[in-house]
N, C-alpha and C positions, 0 to 999 in steps of 0.2 A: 504493499499499499504506500502511495506517495504521500509524504508529509504535506499538510496544509501550511501555507506560508503566511506570515505576518509582515506587512510591508508599510513601513512609514513613508508618507509622501511629503516632499519638500516643494511647495509652491513658491516660486521665486519671482519677485518683482523688484526692479531696481537693486538687484544684488542682495536682497534680504528675504528670508523666509516670511511668508505671510499666510493668513488664513482668513476666509470670509464666510458669508452665508449666502447661498444661491449664486456663487461666483461674484459677489459684490461685497461692499463694505469691508474691505481688507484691513486687517490689523497686523502689526509686526509680531513676529514669533522667534526672532533671533538671527544670528549670523549663520549661514548655511554650513560652514566648516565645523563650527562648534556644535551645531545641531546633529550633523552627520556623525561626528566623533562620539557624541552621547549614545546614538543609536547603535554604533558599532560595539560600544561597551555593553549595552543592554541585550545584545544578541538578536537584533533584527535579522530576518532571513535575507531581505533585499532592501534597497532604498530606490524610491522613484524621485526623480528630480525633474520638475516641470517648470520651464520658463513661461509662465502663463500669459505674459503680455507680448511675447515675441512675435507671434503670428499677427496679432492685431496691430502691432506697431511696424510690421513689415521689416523686422531685423533678425539677425542670426541669434541663436542661443549663445549666451556668454560663455565662451570656451574657457576663459580663465577661472571662473567659478567652478565649472565642471571639473577642470584639471585639479584645482585645490581640494575639492570634495573627494575626488578619486584617490587622491594621495592619502587621505585620512580613512579611507574605507577599504576593507578587504572583502566585504560582501558585495554581491552583484549590484551594479548600479544601472538603472534604466533612466535615460534622458530624453525628454521631449520638449518641444516648443520651438517654432521657427525653422524646422527641418523641411527644406523645399526640394532637395535633390539627393542623389546617392553620394554626391561629393560632401554635402553637409553631414550626412551620416558617417562618412569616412573620417571626417575631422573629429567628430564626437567620439567614435570608437577609438581613435588614436589618442584622444585626450583621457581616455579611461573608462568610457562607457562600455558595459557589456551588452546592453540592448539599447536600441533607439525607438522612440515612440512617435507615431504620426497621428495627427488628428485633422487639422484643416487641409493639409496637403493630400492626405488620403482620399478626402472627398473631391477636391478640386483637380487632383492629378493622380488618380489611382494607380497609374503605371509605375509611380515611384515606389509604391509598396512592393510591387513585383521585382523592381530593379534592386532594391535593398535586400529582399529575400534571396535573389540570385547571387548577389555579391557576398552577403555575410550569413546567409542561412535563415530559415524561418524562426529558429530559436532566438535570433537577435532582432527580429522584426515584430514590433508591438504596435497595435492600433488602439488609440484611445477613442471611445465612443461616448458622447455626452447627450443623452436623450432627456427630453422634457415631456411630461404629459400634456397633450394638447387636446381640447374637447373637439369632437366632430359636430357639425351643424346638424339641426333637425331636418332630415330629408325623407323622402317618401318610401324608399325601398333599397334593397341591396344593390340593384343595378345603378341607381342614381348615386348611392354612397360610393360605389366602386370608382366612379368617374368624377367625383368631386374634386376640384382643384382649389387649393387655398387661395385667399384673396391677396395675401402679402406679395409684393413684387418678387421677393426672393424665392417664392414658392412657384412662380410662373412656369408652367410646363410640367410640374410634377403632379402625379396622380396618386391619391391616397389608395393603397391596395386593400382588398378585402382582408388580408392577413393583419392589417393594422387594427382592426376592430377589437375592442376590449370591453369587458363589463363596465357600464357607466358611460359608454360612448366616448372613449378617449383613445388616443394612439400615442405611441412613443416616438416623438420626432427628434432626429439627430440634429445637434446644433454644432457649429464651428466657431472659429474666431474667439476662443475663450468663452464660449457660451453666448456670444453676442449675436449670431446670425443663424436663423433656422435654414435648414437645407431642403425640407420636403422629403428626406430619406427617412424610412421607418427602421427602427432599431434592429428587429429580428432579420429583416432582409438584408440590411447593411452588414450585420455580423456575418451572415453567411457569405456575403460577397468578399469581405476582406479576408476570410478564411481561403476562399478560392483564389485570391490574389497572391497568397503566400504568407500572410501574417501567421506567426506562431503563438500569439497570445493577444487577448483583448482586455484592456482595462475599461470597465464599464462604470461610468459615473452618472448617477441620477442627479440631474440639476435640481429637482424638486427636494431631494433629501439633503443635498450638499450643505454641510456646516450646521444643520439643524440638530444633530446629535440625538435624533429620535429613531435611529435605526435605518438600515439599508432598505432599498425598494426591493423587497424579497420576490415580489411577483415578477418584476422585470428581470431580475438577476436570474431567477429560476428559468424563465422563458428563453433568455439568451443562451444560458448555459446548456439548455436542452436542445438548442437549435444548431450548435456547432460542435465540432470534435476537438477543439483546441482549448487550452486553459482560459478560464474567465476570472478576472480579478474583480471582486465587488468593491465598489468605491462610492462615497458619498453617504454621510448620515450616521457614522459610527460614533457612539458615545459611551458605551459600556462593554465590558466583556461579554455580556449576553447578546449584544448586537453582533459581535464577531462570530459567536457560536451559531446564531440563527442563520447568518449569511453562508457559513460553511456547511450547515446541515440542511435547513429548509431551503435556503437559496441555491444550493448545489455549486457554490463557488469553489474554486481551486485554491484561492488565496483571498485575503481581505487587506484592503488598503485603508489607512486612517491617518489622520493629521491632528486635529484639535485634541483628541483624548490623550495623545502622546506628547504633542508639542508643549502643552501647558502642564505636563507631569502629574496629571490626575490618575493615570494608570501606567504602570511600567509594562514594557513588553514582556518581561519575565514573569510577572504576575499574571498577565493575560494568557500566556502559554501554559502556565500551571493550571489556570482555570479550565482551559480547553482540554488538556491532558486528563484532568480529573473527570471529565465528562465524555471520555472516549474518543476525542479527536486526536488524530495522529499529528503531532508537531515535533519539531526539533528542539529539545530542551538543552 
Protein backbone atom coordinates (compact mmCIF):
# COMPACT_ATOMS: atom_id res chain seq x y z
CA UNK A 1 0.00 0.00 0.00
CA UNK A 2 1.35 3.41 -0.98
CA UNK A 3 1.67 5.86 1.89
CA UNK A 4 -0.61 8.88 1.86
CA UNK A 5 1.27 12.17 1.72
CA UNK A 6 0.99 15.37 3.77
CA UNK A 7 2.10 18.35 1.71
CA UNK A 8 2.44 21.92 3.01
CA UNK A 9 1.87 24.57 0.35
CA UNK A 10 3.84 27.79 0.14
CA UNK A 11 1.85 30.39 -1.80
CA UNK A 12 4.37 33.09 -2.73
CA UNK A 13 3.66 36.73 -3.55
CA UNK A 14 6.37 39.38 -3.70
CA UNK A 15 8.88 36.93 -2.28
CA UNK A 16 6.85 36.12 0.86
CA UNK A 17 4.64 33.22 1.91
CA UNK A 18 1.01 34.41 1.98
CA UNK A 19 -2.38 32.91 2.76
CA UNK A 20 -5.84 34.16 1.90
CA UNK A 21 -9.47 33.14 1.71
CA UNK A 22 -11.04 32.25 -1.65
CA UNK A 23 -7.76 33.32 -3.29
CA UNK A 24 -8.16 36.87 -1.87
CA UNK A 25 -7.32 38.98 1.23
CA UNK A 26 -3.77 37.66 1.45
CA UNK A 27 -1.83 37.92 4.70
CA UNK A 28 1.85 37.38 5.34
CA UNK A 29 2.92 33.95 6.65
CA UNK A 30 6.69 34.29 6.66
CA UNK A 31 9.90 33.98 4.71
CA UNK A 32 9.77 31.03 2.26
CA UNK A 33 13.22 29.71 3.20
CA UNK A 34 12.47 29.75 6.92
CA UNK A 35 9.05 28.17 6.41
CA UNK A 36 10.54 25.48 4.17
CA UNK A 37 13.23 24.71 6.72
CA UNK A 38 10.57 24.31 9.41
CA UNK A 39 8.62 21.83 7.29
CA UNK A 40 11.76 19.89 6.54
CA UNK A 41 12.31 19.45 10.28
CA UNK A 42 8.63 18.58 10.81
CA UNK A 43 8.82 15.64 8.41
CA UNK A 44 6.62 16.84 5.55
CA UNK A 45 6.50 14.38 2.67
CA UNK A 46 6.73 17.03 -0.02
CA UNK A 47 6.55 20.79 -0.43
CA UNK A 48 4.51 22.70 -3.00
CA UNK A 49 5.75 26.15 -3.94
CA UNK A 50 3.28 28.28 -5.95
CA UNK A 51 4.12 31.76 -7.20
CA UNK A 52 0.45 32.72 -7.20
CA UNK A 53 0.75 36.08 -8.98
CA UNK A 54 3.25 35.13 -11.71
CA UNK A 55 0.71 34.16 -14.38
CA UNK A 56 -1.58 37.10 -13.61
CA UNK A 57 1.38 39.51 -13.76
CA UNK A 58 2.82 37.86 -16.86
CA UNK A 59 6.25 37.14 -15.38
CA UNK A 60 8.45 34.15 -14.64
CA UNK A 61 8.52 32.27 -11.35
CA UNK A 62 11.17 33.72 -9.02
CA UNK A 63 14.09 31.38 -9.65
CA UNK A 64 16.22 32.78 -6.85
CA UNK A 65 13.56 31.98 -4.25
CA UNK A 66 13.08 28.50 -5.72
CA UNK A 67 16.83 27.91 -5.59
CA UNK A 68 17.13 29.08 -1.98
CA UNK A 69 14.18 26.94 -0.87
CA UNK A 70 15.58 23.90 -2.70
CA UNK A 71 18.90 24.34 -0.91
CA UNK A 72 17.11 24.04 2.44
CA UNK A 73 14.90 21.07 1.52
CA UNK A 74 15.69 17.44 0.90
CA UNK A 75 12.04 16.51 0.42
CA UNK A 76 10.56 16.66 -3.10
CA UNK A 77 9.70 20.19 -4.22
CA UNK A 78 6.90 20.98 -6.67
CA UNK A 79 7.00 24.47 -8.19
CA UNK A 80 4.31 26.28 -10.14
CA UNK A 81 3.34 29.73 -11.30
CA UNK A 82 4.32 31.53 -14.50
CA UNK A 83 5.49 28.40 -16.37
CA UNK A 84 4.77 29.04 -20.03
CA UNK A 85 7.12 26.65 -21.84
CA UNK A 86 9.29 23.56 -21.52
CA UNK A 87 12.24 25.96 -21.23
CA UNK A 88 10.67 27.54 -18.12
CA UNK A 89 10.19 24.06 -16.67
CA UNK A 90 13.82 23.20 -17.43
CA UNK A 91 15.08 26.25 -15.53
CA UNK A 92 12.97 25.36 -12.50
CA UNK A 93 14.13 21.75 -12.44
CA UNK A 94 17.71 22.94 -12.78
CA UNK A 95 17.06 25.28 -9.83
CA UNK A 96 16.03 22.34 -7.67
CA UNK A 97 12.40 21.48 -8.38
CA UNK A 98 11.55 17.80 -8.68
CA UNK A 99 8.16 18.52 -10.26
CA UNK A 100 6.66 21.48 -12.08
CA UNK A 101 3.01 22.42 -11.93
CA UNK A 102 0.97 24.13 -14.65
CA UNK A 103 -2.40 25.79 -14.40
CA UNK A 104 -3.03 28.75 -16.69
CA UNK A 105 -0.67 27.51 -19.41
CA UNK A 106 -2.20 24.04 -19.27
CA UNK A 107 -5.56 25.54 -20.28
CA UNK A 108 -4.28 28.07 -22.80
CA UNK A 109 -1.53 25.89 -24.33
CA UNK A 110 -2.20 22.26 -23.41
CA UNK A 111 0.57 21.06 -25.70
CA UNK A 112 3.07 22.39 -23.13
CA UNK A 113 1.88 19.72 -20.67
CA UNK A 114 2.76 17.02 -23.21
CA UNK A 115 6.10 18.64 -24.04
CA UNK A 116 7.15 18.71 -20.39
CA UNK A 117 5.95 15.14 -19.84
CA UNK A 118 8.00 13.96 -22.82
CA UNK A 119 11.10 15.84 -21.64
CA UNK A 120 11.01 15.03 -17.92
CA UNK A 121 8.40 12.29 -17.58
CA UNK A 122 4.84 12.27 -16.26
CA UNK A 123 6.19 11.90 -12.72
CA UNK A 124 7.58 15.44 -12.97
CA UNK A 125 4.49 16.93 -14.63
CA UNK A 126 1.69 18.24 -12.40
CA UNK A 127 -1.44 20.18 -13.34
CA UNK A 128 -3.22 22.41 -10.84
CA UNK A 129 -6.99 22.51 -11.32
CA UNK A 130 -8.89 25.29 -9.53
CA UNK A 131 -12.66 24.73 -9.83
CA UNK A 132 -15.47 26.85 -8.43
CA UNK A 133 -19.09 25.79 -8.03
CA UNK A 134 -21.18 27.73 -10.55
CA UNK A 135 -25.01 27.58 -10.63
CA UNK A 136 -26.72 26.52 -13.80
CA UNK A 137 -29.62 28.64 -15.08
CA UNK A 138 -33.22 27.53 -14.87
CA UNK A 139 -33.87 25.89 -18.25
CA UNK A 140 -36.47 23.65 -19.77
CA UNK A 141 -34.84 20.29 -20.23
CA UNK A 142 -31.69 18.22 -20.76
CA UNK A 143 -31.29 19.15 -24.42
CA UNK A 144 -31.45 22.84 -23.64
CA UNK A 145 -29.20 22.48 -20.61
CA UNK A 146 -26.61 20.60 -22.62
CA UNK A 147 -26.29 23.43 -25.11
CA UNK A 148 -26.41 26.35 -22.69
CA UNK A 149 -23.53 28.79 -23.13
CA UNK A 150 -22.52 31.03 -20.22
CA UNK A 151 -23.06 34.78 -20.61
CA UNK A 152 -19.56 35.93 -19.60
CA UNK A 153 -17.27 36.91 -22.45
CA UNK A 154 -14.61 34.52 -21.25
CA UNK A 155 -17.09 31.65 -21.62
CA UNK A 156 -17.98 32.47 -25.22
CA UNK A 157 -17.94 29.36 -27.35
CA UNK A 158 -17.86 26.94 -24.42
CA UNK A 159 -20.73 24.52 -23.92
CA UNK A 160 -21.70 23.20 -20.51
CA UNK A 161 -21.70 19.38 -20.89
CA UNK A 162 -24.30 17.08 -19.39
CA UNK A 163 -21.53 15.58 -17.22
CA UNK A 164 -21.29 18.93 -15.47
CA UNK A 165 -24.69 18.56 -13.82
CA UNK A 166 -24.64 18.06 -10.09
CA UNK A 167 -27.32 17.93 -7.37
CA UNK A 168 -28.53 21.46 -6.74
CA UNK A 169 -27.87 22.44 -10.36
CA UNK A 170 -24.24 23.49 -10.08
CA UNK A 171 -21.16 22.52 -12.00
CA UNK A 172 -17.47 22.76 -11.21
CA UNK A 173 -15.97 25.39 -13.51
CA UNK A 174 -12.19 25.51 -13.82
CA UNK A 175 -10.55 28.92 -13.23
CA UNK A 176 -7.11 30.20 -14.20
CA UNK A 177 -4.97 33.32 -13.64
CA UNK A 178 -4.82 32.71 -9.90
CA UNK A 179 -8.57 32.11 -9.75
CA UNK A 180 -9.40 35.35 -11.55
CA UNK A 181 -10.64 34.00 -14.88
CA UNK A 182 -13.33 31.38 -15.56
CA UNK A 183 -12.56 29.06 -18.47
CA UNK A 184 -15.81 27.29 -19.29
CA UNK A 185 -14.05 23.97 -18.66
CA UNK A 186 -15.70 21.44 -16.34
CA UNK A 187 -13.43 19.90 -13.72
CA UNK A 188 -13.99 16.19 -14.40
CA UNK A 189 -13.60 16.42 -18.16
CA UNK A 190 -10.54 18.67 -17.79
CA UNK A 191 -8.97 16.23 -15.32
CA UNK A 192 -9.37 13.38 -17.81
CA UNK A 193 -7.89 15.57 -20.55
CA UNK A 194 -4.76 16.52 -18.59
CA UNK A 195 -4.17 12.85 -17.80
CA UNK A 196 -4.29 12.10 -21.52
CA UNK A 197 -1.88 14.99 -22.16
CA UNK A 198 0.69 13.28 -19.94
CA UNK A 199 0.28 14.81 -16.48
CA UNK A 200 1.28 12.43 -13.71
CA UNK A 201 -0.54 14.18 -10.87
CA UNK A 202 -3.36 16.67 -10.25
CA UNK A 203 -3.51 19.23 -7.46
CA UNK A 204 -7.23 19.90 -7.07
CA UNK A 205 -8.01 23.16 -5.24
CA UNK A 206 -11.60 24.03 -4.41
CA UNK A 207 -11.92 27.79 -4.76
CA UNK A 208 -15.06 27.69 -2.61
CA UNK A 209 -13.29 25.95 0.27
CA UNK A 210 -9.91 27.68 -0.04
CA UNK A 211 -8.84 29.33 3.19
CA UNK A 212 -12.15 28.64 4.97
CA UNK A 213 -10.69 25.84 7.12
CA UNK A 214 -14.10 24.16 7.05
CA UNK A 215 -12.86 21.06 5.25
CA UNK A 216 -12.14 19.95 1.71
CA UNK A 217 -14.80 19.69 -0.98
CA UNK A 218 -15.15 15.93 -0.58
CA UNK A 219 -17.75 15.52 -3.31
CA UNK A 220 -15.57 17.18 -5.92
CA UNK A 221 -12.39 15.46 -4.74
CA UNK A 222 -14.02 12.04 -4.80
CA UNK A 223 -15.48 12.65 -8.27
CA UNK A 224 -12.17 13.77 -9.79
CA UNK A 225 -10.18 11.01 -8.07
CA UNK A 226 -12.64 8.47 -9.45
CA UNK A 227 -12.44 9.91 -12.95
CA UNK A 228 -8.68 9.58 -13.45
CA UNK A 229 -5.98 6.99 -12.88
CA UNK A 230 -3.29 9.38 -11.66
CA UNK A 231 -2.79 10.68 -8.09
CA UNK A 232 -5.06 13.50 -6.95
CA UNK A 233 -3.91 15.90 -4.22
CA UNK A 234 -6.82 17.44 -2.29
CA UNK A 235 -6.36 21.16 -1.68
CA UNK A 236 -8.44 23.98 -0.21
CA UNK A 237 -10.23 24.05 3.13
CA UNK A 238 -8.03 22.07 5.55
CA UNK A 239 -8.40 23.21 9.13
CA UNK A 240 -8.09 20.14 11.37
CA UNK A 241 -6.60 16.63 11.28
CA UNK A 242 -10.15 15.34 10.84
CA UNK A 243 -10.34 17.19 7.53
CA UNK A 244 -7.15 15.50 6.33
CA UNK A 245 -8.54 12.10 7.30
CA UNK A 246 -11.81 12.76 5.49
CA UNK A 247 -10.06 13.78 2.27
CA UNK A 248 -7.83 10.69 2.28
CA UNK A 249 -10.68 8.28 3.06
CA UNK A 250 -14.05 9.67 1.97
CA UNK A 251 -12.51 11.91 -0.70
CA UNK A 252 -10.26 9.14 -2.10
CA UNK A 253 -7.32 11.57 -2.34
CA UNK A 254 -3.77 10.24 -2.64
CA UNK A 255 -2.38 13.20 -0.72
CA UNK A 256 -3.56 16.28 1.14
CA UNK A 257 -2.21 19.79 0.72
CA UNK A 258 -2.63 22.35 3.50
CA UNK A 259 -1.38 25.82 4.32
CA UNK A 260 -3.06 27.82 7.10
CA UNK A 261 -3.28 25.01 9.64
CA UNK A 262 0.46 24.41 9.27
CA UNK A 263 1.74 27.94 8.59
CA UNK A 264 0.33 29.40 11.79
CA UNK A 265 1.47 26.36 13.80
CA UNK A 266 -1.91 25.30 15.14
CA UNK A 267 -1.16 21.72 14.15
CA UNK A 268 2.18 20.08 13.49
CA UNK A 269 2.73 17.71 10.60
CA UNK A 270 4.04 15.09 13.02
CA UNK A 271 0.87 15.29 15.13
CA UNK A 272 -1.33 15.04 12.06
CA UNK A 273 0.55 11.98 10.85
CA UNK A 274 0.14 10.31 14.23
CA UNK A 275 -3.58 11.11 14.14
CA UNK A 276 -3.92 9.51 10.69
CA UNK A 277 -1.81 6.47 11.58
CA UNK A 278 -3.90 5.86 14.69
CA UNK A 279 -6.95 5.68 12.41
CA UNK A 280 -5.47 3.20 9.99
CA UNK A 281 -4.19 5.54 7.30
CA UNK A 282 -0.83 4.50 5.89
CA UNK A 283 1.58 7.44 6.32
CA UNK A 284 5.36 7.80 6.65
CA UNK A 285 6.12 8.42 10.32
